[in-house]
Each structure stands twice: as structure tokens, then as C-alpha cells.
C-alpha positions in Angstrom: 129.0 115.6 111.6 125.0 115.5 111.0 123.9 113.4 107.7 120.9 114.9 106.4 121.4 113.7 102.9 121.1 110.7 101.2 117.4 110.6 101.5 116.4 107.9 99.3 119.2 105.4 100.4 117.9 106.1 104.2 114.2 105.6 103.2 115.4 102.2 101.5 117.5 101.1 104.6 114.9 101.9 107.6 112.4 100.2 105.4 114.7 96.9 105.2 115.6 97.5 109.1 111.9 97.5 110.1 111.1 94.0 108.7 112.7 91.3 111.5 114.6 88.8 109.4 114.7 86.0 111.4 116.2 83.7 109.1 119.6 83.6 110.7 118.4 83.6 114.4 117.3 80.2 116.1 113.6 79.4 116.0 111.2 80.8 118.6 110.3 77.2 119.5 113.7 77.4 121.1 112.5 79.6 124.0 112.1 77.6 127.0 116.1 76.4 126.3 116.9 80.2 126.1 115.2 80.7 129.5 116.7 77.9 131.3 120.3 79.0 130.2 119.7 82.6 131.1 118.4 81.6 134.3 121.1 79.6 135.4 124.0 82.1 133.6 122.5 85.3 135.7 122.0 83.7 138.8 125.1 82.2 138.7 127.2 85.4 137.8 125.4 87.3 140.6 126.0 84.5 143.0 130.1 84.4 142.1 130.4 88.1 141.6 128.8 89.0 144.9 128.7 92.6 144.1 125.5 93.2 141.8 122.5 92.5 143.8 119.8 92.3 141.3 118.9 92.2 137.6 115.9 92.4 135.1 116.1 91.4 131.5 113.7 91.4 128.4 114.2 89.4 125.0 111.9 89.6 122.2 112.4 87.5 119.0 110.3 89.2 116.3 106.8 89.7 117.8 107.2 87.4 120.6 108.4 88.0 124.0 110.6 85.1 125.0 111.8 86.5 128.1 110.7 89.2 130.6 112.3 88.0 134.4 114.6 89.3 137.2 116.9 87.4 139.2 118.6 88.2 142.6 117.5 90.9 145.0 115.8 94.0 144.3 116.1 95.8 147.9 118.1 93.5 150.1 117.0 95.3 153.4 113.4 94.5 152.7 113.9 91.2 151.3 112.1 92.3 147.9 113.0 89.8 145.0 114.0 90.9 141.5 110.9 89.9 139.4 109.5 90.4 135.9 107.4 93.1 137.3 110.0 95.0 139.8 110.3 98.3 139.0 113.9 99.6 138.1 115.3 103.4 137.2 116.6 103.5 134.0 118.3 107.0 133.8 119.0 107.9 130.4 117.6 104.9 128.7 114.3 107.6 129.1 115.6 109.4 126.0 114.3 106.9 123.6 111.0 107.6 125.0 111.2 111.3 125.2 112.1 111.5 121.4 109.6 109.0 120.5 107.2 111.1 122.1 108.4 114.0 120.6 108.4 112.4 117.1 104.8 111.3 117.6 103.7 114.8 118.4 105.5 116.2 115.2 103.5 113.5 113.0 100.4 115.3 114.5 101.9 119.0 113.8 101.8 119.6 117.8 105.6 120.8 117.5 107.6 120.7 114.5 111.2 119.2 114.9 112.4 121.1 111.7 111.4 124.5 114.0 113.8 126.7 115.0 114.7 127.0 118.8 114.0 130.5 118.7 110.3 130.2 117.5 109.8 128.4 121.2 111.5 131.0 123.4 108.9 133.3 123.8 110.8 136.2 125.3 114.3 134.0 126.6 117.3 135.8 124.9 119.8 133.6 124.3 123.7 134.3 123.3 123.9 135.4 119.6 126.7 132.7 119.2 124.4 130.2 119.7 122.5 130.8 116.7 118.7 129.7 118.0 117.5 130.9 114.6 119.6 127.8 113.3 119.2 125.2 115.9 116.2 123.2 115.3 114.4 121.1 117.7 115.5 117.7 116.5 119.2 119.0 117.1 118.4 119.2 120.8 117.1 115.5 120.5 120.2 114.2 118.3 123.2 116.1 120.9 124.3 118.3 118.0 122.7 121.6 119.2 126.0 123.0 120.6 124.2 124.6 123.5 125.9 123.9 126.8 123.9 124.5 129.9 125.1 122.7 133.5 123.0 124.5 135.8 120.0 123.3 134.1 121.0 119.4 133.6 122.3 119.9 137.6 119.3 121.2 139.0 116.7 118.8 137.0 118.5 115.9 137.5 120.2 116.0 140.9 119.2 119.2 143.2 115.5 119.5 142.2 115.5 122.8 143.0 113.6 124.8 139.6 110.6 126.0 138.3 109.5 127.0 135.2 110.4 130.4 135.8 113.8 129.5 136.9 114.3 127.1 134.4 113.7 129.9 131.2 115.9 132.2 133.2 118.4 129.8 133.0 118.4 128.9 129.7 119.0 132.6 128.7 122.4 131.8 130.3 123.5 129.2 128.1 126.9 129.3 127.0 128.2 127.7 123.3 129.9 124.5 123.4 133.1 125.7 121.9 134.6 122.2 121.1 131.2 121.1 120.0 129.5 123.7 117.9 126.0 123.4 116.1 126.1 120.0 113.9 128.4 118.3 116.0 127.7 115.3 118.2 128.4 115.7 122.2 126.2 113.7 124.4 124.6 115.7 127.4 121.6 116.0 129.1 120.6 119.6 128.2 119.2 118.9 124.7 116.4 116.9 126.2 115.8 119.1 129.3 115.1 121.9 126.9 112.9 119.7 124.8 111.1 119.0 127.9 110.4 122.7 128.7 108.8 123.2 125.4 106.4 120.3 125.4 105.7 121.3 128.8 104.9 124.9 127.8 103.6 124.2 124.2 101.0 121.5 124.9 100.2 122.9 128.6 100.7 119.0 130.1 104.3 118.0 131.6 106.3 115.5 129.9 105.6 113.0 132.2 102.1 113.2 131.5 102.8 113.2 127.5 104.7 110.0 127.9 102.4 108.2 129.6 99.6 109.2 127.3 101.5 108.8 124.3 103.5 105.5 125.1 103.1 103.8 128.5 99.2 103.2 128.2 98.8 102.6 124.8 101.1 99.9 125.1 100.0 98.5 128.3 103.2 99.6 130.4 101.0 99.2 133.7 104.1 99.7 135.6 106.2 102.5 134.0 106.2 105.8 135.2 108.0 109.3 135.0 107.3 110.0 138.7 109.4 108.6 141.2 106.2 108.9 144.1 103.9 106.6 142.0 105.3 103.1 142.6 105.8 104.0 146.4 102.2 105.4 146.3 100.9 102.2 144.8 102.8 99.7 146.6 104.6 98.3 143.2 107.9 96.4 144.5 111.1 98.5 143.7 114.8 97.8 143.4 117.1 99.9 146.0 120.4 101.7 144.5 123.7 99.8 145.8 127.4 100.1 145.4 129.1 96.4 145.2 132.6 97.4 145.1 133.2 98.7 148.9 135.9 96.5 150.8 133.1 96.0 153.4 130.6 94.8 151.2 127.6 95.7 149.3 126.7 99.5 150.4 123.1 100.9 150.1 123.2 104.5 148.6 121.4 107.1 150.0 120.4 108.8 146.9 116.8 108.6 145.7 114.8 109.8 142.6 112.3 112.4 143.5 109.5 113.6 141.3 111.7 116.7 141.3 114.4 115.2 139.9 112.5 112.9 137.5 113.6 114.8 134.2 113.2 114.3 130.5 116.8 113.1 129.8 116.5 110.4 132.6 113.5 110.0 134.6 111.6 106.9 134.2 111.2 103.8 136.1 110.0 100.6 134.4 109.8 96.8 134.9 111.3 93.9 132.6 107.8 93.3 131.0 107.1 96.4 130.3 110.5 96.9 128.3 109.4 93.9 126.6 106.4 95.8 125.3 108.7 99.1 124.2 111.2 96.5 122.5 108.3 94.8 120.4 107.1 98.1 119.3 110.3 99.3 118.0 111.3 96.0 116.0 107.5 95.6 114.3 106.9 99.1 113.1 104.8 100.2 115.6 102.8 97.3 116.2 102.3 95.4 119.5 100.1 92.5 119.5 98.9 93.2 115.9 98.1 96.5 117.0 99.5 99.7 115.4 100.3 101.9 118.2 102.6 104.5 116.9 102.7 105.1 113.1 105.5 102.8 111.3 106.9 106.2 109.5 107.4 107.7 113.4 109.2 104.7 114.4 111.3 104.6 111.4 111.9 108.4 111.9 113.6 107.5 115.0 115.8 104.8 113.7 117.6 107.0 111.2 121.1 108.4 112.0 121.4 111.9 112.4 124.8 112.3 113.6 127.9 110.4 113.1 129.7 109.3 116.2 133.1 107.5 116.7 133.2 106.1 120.1 134.6 102.7 121.4 132.0 102.4 123.7 131.4 98.6 125.0 129.6 96.4 123.9 128.2 98.0 121.0 130.8 100.6 120.0 128.9 104.0 118.7 128.9 105.1 115.0 126.2 107.2 115.1 123.0 108.8 116.9 119.5 109.4 115.9 116.3 110.5 117.7 117.2 108.8 120.9 119.3 105.9 119.8 122.6 105.2 119.5 123.8 103.3 116.7 126.4 100.4 117.3 127.0 96.9 116.1 127.3 93.5 117.4 128.6 90.1 115.4 128.7 92.8 112.4 125.0 93.5 112.8 123.4 97.0 113.2 122.5 97.0 117.1 120.4 100.3 118.1 120.6 101.0 121.6 120.9 103.3 125.0 122.1 103.1 128.1 121.5 104.6 131.3 123.7 105.3 134.6 122.7 106.7 137.7 124.5 106.3 141.3 123.3 102.8 141.9 121.5 101.8 138.4 122.8 100.6 135.2 120.5 100.2 131.8 120.9 99.1 128.5 117.8 98.9 126.1 118.7 97.8 122.6 117.5 95.6 119.4 119.0 94.2 116.3 117.0 95.5 113.3 118.0 93.1 110.6 117.8 90.2 112.8 114.4 90.8 114.8 115.8 90.5 118.2 115.8 92.9 121.2 117.2 92.8 124.4 117.2 95.0 127.6 119.0 94.7 130.8 119.0 97.0 134.2 121.2 96.2 137.0 120.9 97.9 140.6 124.7 98.2 140.6 126.2 100.8 138.4 129.9 99.9 138.6 130.3 96.2 138.1 126.6 96.1 137.1 127.4 98.4 134.0 129.4 95.8 132.9 127.3 93.0 133.3 124.4 94.9 131.6 126.5 94.9 128.4 127.7 91.4 128.5 124.2 89.9 129.4 123.2 92.0 126.1 126.2 90.6 123.8 125.5 86.8 125.7 121.6 87.0 124.6 122.4 88.2 120.8 124.8 85.5 120.6 122.6 82.6 121.6 119.5 83.7 119.3 122.0 84.2 116.2 123.5 80.9 117.5 127.1 82.4 117.0 129.9 79.8 116.9 131.4 79.3 120.2 135.1 80.7 119.2 133.4 84.0 118.2 131.4 84.3 121.5 133.3 87.0 123.5 130.3 88.1 125.7 130.4 85.0 128.0 134.1 85.3 128.5 133.8 88.7 129.8 131.5 87.6 132.5 133.8 84.9 133.3 136.6 87.5 133.7 134.5 89.9 136.2 135.3 87.9 139.5 138.8 88.9 138.8 138.1 92.1 137.9 136.0 92.7 140.8 138.4 91.5 143.3 141.3 94.1 141.9 138.9 96.9 141.9 137.9 96.6 145.5 141.5 96.1 146.7 141.9 99.6 144.8 139.0 100.8 146.5 140.3 99.7 150.0 143.7 101.3 149.5 142.1 104.4 148.5 139.9 104.6 151.2 143.0 104.2 153.6 144.9 106.7 152.1 141.8 109.1 152.8 141.7 108.3 156.2 145.3 109.4 156.8 144.6 112.6 155.6 144.3 115.7 158.1 142.7 118.7 157.7 144.4 121.6 155.7 141.6 124.2 156.6 143.3 127.3 158.5 140.1 128.0 160.7 138.2 125.9 163.1 135.7 123.8 161.3 132.9 125.9 162.5 134.1 129.0 160.9 133.4 127.1 157.3 129.7 126.4 158.2 127.0 128.5 156.5 124.8 129.0 153.3 126.8 130.0 150.2 124.9 131.1 147.1 125.4 131.0 143.1 122.3 132.4 141.1 122.7 129.7 138.7 123.1 126.5 140.9 121.4 127.5 143.9 122.5 127.5 147.4 125.1 125.3 149.4 124.3 125.0 153.0 127.3 123.7 155.1 126.6 122.4 158.8 128.8 121.3 161.6 127.0 118.1 162.7 128.6 116.3 165.8 132.0 117.4 164.9 132.0 117.1 161.2 131.1 119.5 158.0 127.7 118.3 156.7 127.3 119.7 152.9 123.9 120.2 151.2 122.2 121.3 148.2 118.6 120.6 147.1 118.4 116.5 147.0 122.0 115.9 147.5 124.0 115.9 150.7 127.5 114.6 152.2 129.7 114.7 155.4 133.1 116.0 154.0 136.7 114.8 154.7 140.3 116.4 155.3 142.1 117.0 151.9 145.6 117.7 151.1 145.4 121.1 149.6 145.1 123.9 152.1 141.6 125.5 152.2 139.9 122.2 150.2 137.5 119.7 151.3 136.4 116.5 149.0 132.4 116.3 148.8 130.5 113.4 147.4 127.0 114.6 146.6 126.7 112.1 144.4 127.9 108.6 145.4 130.9 107.8 143.1 131.4 111.3 141.8 133.9 112.7 144.4 134.7 116.3 143.9 136.8 119.1 145.5 135.6 122.5 146.6 138.2 125.2 148.1 137.4 128.1 150.4 138.4 131.9 149.8 138.9 133.9 153.1 139.2 137.7 153.4 141.0 139.2 156.8 140.3 135.6 158.2 136.7 135.1 157.2 135.6 132.4 155.3 133.8 134.7 152.4 133.1 132.2 149.5 133.8 128.7 148.0 134.8 127.5 144.5 133.2 124.6 143.0 134.3 123.7 139.7 135.2 126.9 139.0 132.2 128.3 140.0 131.9 131.2 142.8 129.4 130.4 145.8 129.3 133.5 148.0 128.5 133.7 151.6 125.2 134.7 152.0 124.5 133.4 155.6 126.4 132.3 158.9 125.0 129.2 161.1 124.7 129.5 164.5 127.6 128.0 165.2 129.5 130.9 163.3 127.5 133.9 164.7 128.7 132.5 168.3 132.0 133.4 167.7 133.8 131.7 164.7 133.9 134.3 161.9 
């Protein structure tokens, strides 16, 4: 449940957290030794694992950037190395930036995070069970709003099929989160999506430009953007997404972010050098290079725990959530952090307030790369805390990854072999299933027959389907690594609709193949 009391205690703790206590850390003069060890560890790990192409890391001690570098390969096909200036997508690690921008605008009275959601609906009617008069904007940022709206999250993050009118109409279709009502933490993208919609309308400026104007430019984050098109337009070196645990080796993933799928819950691209600037801001009361970029009170407010959480999420666990920051711990010291995961990328941005240490790691492989990102953060904290050898766990985790990799690759191979043995369980010729299927909340699924295969697409997503084990079904993997099954319903021998995750898509159009006689 949310913790809104104990204000004096919270203020005291935040004041303490804001001051880097460097007495328990190694001296910054040891930075060169750290850089050499980090380079050796990460280079060797990438080489031994053979599944994570590239990694970037930023480490800040107090107000000193001691490391902002990349290792491995950002783009294998084009020979792009991973460096401190290489652009990586950070997915949900965008949330601390969106929350901070919201807090800055609250500080300037542009918006009020204590406002009820109802004040910003402007004619959109919500289900009464959602109690929009009680849901505050801060609840949207702390994942405690009790609002469920998967169509908005899907369109913004995956299909890219949306415009303001559609999004506000979809908001009116929101449903209560039955097992996590208002005041109960449940991590979703939708709260941040709604905040983005509100910021767009109230400021008459896209949320992407707000992040640029309030954070990126003042901080000197010159290669950070919320527009997927910008790095390509500027010619910035950029990491590509990969899956490394395929039996045939590292596979490049097709799914690429577009401007339409960069959203306020997960829509940023940045570099190790720029992430170092953001870490310095967090650990120094809003100051970077001695300049007050963001008011100290605003920074402290985002660090305050608003919701209690009890999850064993590695490597830090999770005891709470604030405005864009998860609360966890490492070596019994508080760590504020946020992870981000998407097909082909994993990120962790973190800092240890009481020790004045900040670490951010991003990889361009999400399966094993996610484990490596967390372990690399833990290793860096142990190094600077000078943790006794017997109490270090991160380095041991990294050495175990090779065995873990082999086991996972073997399982993936077995699963792929089983899939290859399946036979189609569709009662009609495959051409009969081709067509367009529409759901008013999610949009239109198009199925086409391509060289004898059924190709499925919705907006920015597409895949080739394969046989499944149940009648009138087939699996789809529109988002790499996230397999789902769709089922078809027939009436009088004709395919009328498809069912996807309990949502009905009505057939609205036949393709040329079906019109030719496969009805």
C-alpha cells in the first residue's frame, strides 16, 4: 500500500540520501584501476558467453564520471563497435525521465501531481469503478492507479497505430484492475502512457520535446532522444537488437522502434556518456558540473518511496516504488534503480545514494544480456565498496552464465525441433484463413498467404505463423520471444473471426486468395 504519512521522517531520510557519503568507498583516485578491471571483465565475459554482442556502462562516484564506455559490437552486420557514444534503446528505463519531467512541471505549476485524473479528462468518461476523482496524477507515476488498459499500451509500444483522438477514446474503455485496485502497486505501462497523453494536451508540446527541453539539453545529453528517427537522420552509431540463445548462433531481430512506438513509458535512446550525466544529476541534488540543473527539492521528491512492494527481482530486489524509481538494496545499502526490457535490449539505471555510487548498464541482447546487466551493476558496486571477496556474489554469477547459456540453448533447440514436427490443425486450406480481422480496441490483424505460409501483421508487428497442436489454432510471435496462440472460429465452413488473448477480431475483408474461391 502507498505510504503517504511520516513526512518528517521521509524528509530527513531524503536529505541524508541526497549527500554522497564517500567514506565507505574506494577513493576516486582508483578510477584507472577500476577501468582496467571493468574492461577485462566485460570484454572477457562477452567473448566467453558468445551470446551478447555489445554492452555499455556508465559509473559515477560522487560528482566524478569514472567510466562511460562500451564493449563488444553494437551492430554485427555493419561492423559498428560499442563505445561510450553508441546509441542504445533503454525501454522502460525511460520512466525515471518521464517522472522527473512531470515533477519539474509540477514544481513550476504547469501541472499538479496532486490533481485528480478527472480534472484532465476533458470530456472523456471513465468507468465509475475507476474513481477518477480519487486517482491522482502521482498514482499514475507510481503504478498504483488501479487502471487497466492494454489496448493503449499495445498501440503505443508495439503496433504504432494511434493518434490523440483514438487514445483518448480508448482511455474511456479502461477497466478496473480487479486484483490491484487504487492504492495497490501493480507495474504496468498504462499510467505513464496516460501521463504522456496529459502532458501532450496540457502543455501543447509532445512529451518527447518536453524531455528534451527539461532534461536532455540542460544536462548536455547531446545524443539522447525520444525520437527513433533522429539517430538515423544524424548518422549516430546505433546498436541493433539481437537474440543470442538460438542454436544457430546470434540472431538479429527484425523488430525496430519507430517514432510511433516510442512512448512515454519506454521510448528513449541514449549513450553511456549521457547516462553518466543523468546519474550525476540524481546523486548531487540536481547539480551537474556544479550547476543547478533541477531544483534539489524536485530530485528528492522523485526519490521518495510512494508504494510498498515485496518482490525478489534480481539483483537488487524491490521493496518500493517512487516517481520512476524502484527501491532495492545491494550489500544492505539502498539502491534506487529502474530496469528496461524489450526485444533485443535490456537496461538498468541505478544509484546508491548513501555511498554516492551510480551505475548504468545497457546490452543489445535481452535474454542473457538482462542477467549480465544486473550482475555487472553488482560487480561495480562491490568494487567501489571494496566488498570482501567472500561477500561478493556478482562475479560468481557472471562465471556461471556460460553453463546457464549452454542449458538454455539446448532447451531452445529441443523446443524448435518439436515445433518443426507439428502438423497443421486447420480444417480448411490455409488460403481460407487469409484476410483482415478487426477489433475496435486493438486495430486490424492482416493475414496473407505468402509462398504457402501464413504471414500475420498488425501495425509495426509481423511474423510467419507455424502449425500448432490444437484444432483451428496457430502460434504467432509478433514480438520476438513472446509467443502467443490465436484461434479461428468458423461458421458454415467459413472463417468468421479470430480470438487472440480472449479478444475477438471479426473478419472484415477477404484477400484476393480467399475471394478466388477459398471461402
